[in-house]
C-alpha positions in Angstrom: 11.0 -21.2 7.5 12.2 -17.9 6.1 15.0 -16.8 3.9 16.9 -13.5 3.2 15.4 -11.2 0.5 16.4 -12.3 -2.9 16.1 -10.2 -6.2 12.7 -10.2 -7.8 12.0 -11.5 -11.2 13.4 -9.3 -14.0 10.4 -7.1 -14.6 9.6 -6.6 -10.9 11.5 -4.1 -8.6 13.0 -5.4 -5.5 12.5 -2.9 -2.8 15.6 -4.3 -0.8 18.0 -4.4 -3.6 21.1 -2.3 -2.9 19.8 -1.0 0.4 21.5 -3.3 3.2 20.6 -0.9 5.9 16.9 -1.6 5.3 17.2 -5.3 4.4 14.5 -7.4 6.1 13.9 -11.2 6.1 11.2 -12.3 3.6 9.3 -15.4 4.7 8.7 -18.0 2.0 4.9 -17.5 1.9 5.4 -13.7 1.2 8.3 -13.9 -1.2 6.3 -14.1 -4.4 4.0 -11.2 -3.5 0.8 -10.4 -5.3 -0.2 -8.0 -8.1 -3.0 -5.6 -7.0 -5.3 -3.6 -9.5 -6.9 -1.5 -6.7 -7.4 -0.8 -3.2 -9.8 0.5 -0.3 -8.5 2.4 2.7 -10.5 2.3 5.8 -10.0 4.4 8.9 -10.5 2.8 12.4 -10.0 4.3 15.8 -6.3 3.4 16.0 -5.4 2.2 12.7 -5.8 2.3 8.9 -6.9 -0.9 7.0 -5.7 -1.0 3.5 -7.4 -3.8 1.4 -5.5 -4.5 -1.9 -7.8 -5.8 -4.6 -7.6 -8.0 -7.5 -10.4 -7.0 -9.9 -9.7 -8.9 -12.9 -12.1 -11.6 -13.4 -15.1 -12.6 -11.0 -15.5 -12.5 -8.2 -13.4 -9.5 -7.3 -11.2 -10.4 -4.2 -9.1 -8.9 -1.4 -5.7 -10.3 -2.0 -4.0 -8.6 0.8 -5.2 -6.8 3.9 -2.5 -4.5 5.6 -3.1 -2.9 9.0 -1.2 0.4 9.6 -1.1 2.4 12.9 -2.2 6.0 12.6 1.2 7.6 13.3 2.7 5.5 10.5 0.6 6.6 7.6 2.0 10.1 7.2 5.5 8.8 7.1 4.5 6.2 4.4 2.8 9.0 2.4 6.1 11.0 2.4 8.0 7.9 1.3 5.7 7.0 -1.5 5.7 10.7 -2.6 9.5 10.8 -2.8 9.6 7.5 -4.8 7.0 8.7 -7.1 9.1 11.9 -7.8 12.1 9.8 -8.6 10.0 7.7 -11.0 8.9 10.9 -12.8 12.5 12.2 -13.1 13.3 9.0 -14.9 10.4 7.8 -16.8 8.0 10.8 -16.9 4.4 11.0 -15.5 3.0 7.5 -15.4 -0.2 7.0 -17.5 -3.4 7.3 -15.6 -5.7 4.3 -15.4 -9.0 4.6 -17.2 -11.9 6.0 -15.5 -15.6 4.7 -15.6 -17.5 7.6 -17.0 -20.8 5.7 -16.8 -20.7 5.3 -13.0 -23.7 7.3 -11.8 -22.5 7.4 -8.1 -19.8 6.1 -6.1 -20.8 2.8 -4.3 -21.0 2.6 -0.5 -18.4 0.6 1.4 -21.1 -2.1 2.2 -22.0 -2.3 -1.5 -18.4 -2.9 -2.4 -17.8 -5.6 0.1 -21.0 -7.4 -0.8 -19.4 -8.1 -4.1 -15.9 -8.7 -2.9 -14.5 -12.2 -1.9 -12.7 -11.8 1.4 -10.8 -15.1 2.1 -10.4 -16.4 5.7 -6.7 -16.3 5.4 -6.7 -12.4 4.8 -9.5 -11.5 7.0 -7.5 -10.5 10.1 -4.8 -8.8 7.8 -1.1 -8.3 8.6 0.4 -5.6 10.8 2.9 -3.2 9.3 4.9 -0.5 11.0 7.2 0.2 8.1 7.6 -0.1 4.3 10.2 -0.2 1.6 9.2 0.9 -1.8 10.8 0.1 -5.2 10.1 0.6 -8.9 10.8 -0.2 -12.3 9.5 1.3 -15.6 5.9 -0.2 -15.1 5.4 -1.2 -11.6 6.0 -0.2 -8.0 6.9 -2.9 -5.3 5.7 -2.3 -1.8 7.3 -4.4 1.0 5.4 -3.9 4.2 7.5 -4.6 7.3 7.1 -5.6 10.9 10.3 -3.7 12.3 10.9 -5.4 15.7 14.0 -6.4 17.4 16.2 -8.2 16.4 15.4 -8.1 12.7 12.7 -6.6 10.3 10.7 -8.9 8.3 8.4 -8.5 5.3 4.8 -9.1 6.3 3.3 -8.5 2.9 4.6 -7.8 -0.6 2.3 -6.1 -3.2 3.0 -4.9 -6.7 1.0 -2.2 -8.3 1.1 -0.5 -11.8 3.0 2.8 -11.9 -0.2 4.5 -13.2 -2.0 3.6 -10.0 0.4 5.2 -7.7 -0.7 8.9 -8.1 -4.3 8.1 -7.2 -3.2 5.8 -4.4 -1.2 8.7 -3.0 -4.2 11.0 -3.1 -6.3 8.3 -1.5 -3.9 7.9 1.4 -3.7 11.8 1.9 -7.5 11.9 1.9 -7.7 9.2 4.6 -5.3 11.2 6.8 -7.3 14.5 6.2 -10.5 12.6 7.1 -9.1 11.3 10.4 -7.7 14.8 11.3 -11.2 16.3 10.7 -12.9 13.6 12.8 -10.5 14.1 15.7 -10.8 17.9 15.6 -14.8 17.3 15.7 -14.3 15.1 18.7 -15.0 11.9 16.8 -13.0 8.7 16.2 -13.9 7.1 19.5 -12.9 3.6 20.3 -16.3 2.1 19.3 -16.7 4.1 16.1 -17.3 2.2 12.9 -14.5 2.6 10.5 -15.0 5.2 7.8 -14.2 4.1 4.3 -11.8 6.3 2.1 -10.7 5.6 -1.5 -13.8 3.9 -2.6 -13.4 2.6 -6.3 -15.6 4.2 -8.9 -16.3 0.8 -10.4 -14.6 -1.6 -8.0 -11.5 -1.0 -10.0 -9.6 1.3 -7.8 -6.1 2.4 -6.9 -3.7 1.0 -4.3 -2.3 2.3 -1.1 0.5 1.3 1.4 2.1 2.1 4.8 5.4 3.2 6.4 6.9 3.5 9.8 9.9 3.7 12.1 12.2 1.9 9.9 11.3 3.4 6.6 12.9 3.8 3.2 12.1 4.4 -0.5 14.2 3.0 -3.1 14.4 3.6 -6.9 15.9 0.8 -9.0 19.4 -0.3 -8.4 21.0 2.7 -10.2 19.9 5.2 -7.4 20.6 5.2 -3.8 17.8 4.7 -1.4 16.0 7.6 0.1 15.0 7.7 3.7 12.3 10.3 4.4 13.1 10.4 8.1 16.9 11.1 7.7 
């Protein structure tokens, strides 16, 4: 059972609000979304895997896993950058999250996942070939879409703090650069082990996202939506 998108609670941005052209159906099990305090981006042979983390309390866990095709990620990066610029023009530069200065080295992907709970229900992830982005004064809302005929649907809804978004943006750009370098070097073959990008300094990391064919960014209700592909 699913329902049309409804406005989010007062303090949470609704990425669909005021943007009927990009409206997507929101299944009941997706509608509430989840808040993420960090993320890990991994690069596979044909897709990026974005694990949104919840690192408050123990054990740390993967709250949502989103699968994004390679061609979609640059479009999402542009959409996220546009939305961040809109945020800065209204609210200023978002406060940066604290850094762990005592971390001697960055942990390896295996070390991170050894300490993470990865529930069975998120193990296979959800596919996304589009994204809609909205924000308020303190949070960004990411609606990941499956944009197929006859109607788009939200496959995952994730909320992240505004302060995480600049680091998230840099992490996504880094993942794309790594893939381009591997392709130029003749790597990224079908059987290659995914390479991790955006590894948290202290398992508290910044979040990512993904965007595709039917993509839009949206500020809160006062401003018109921005479509980076138009």
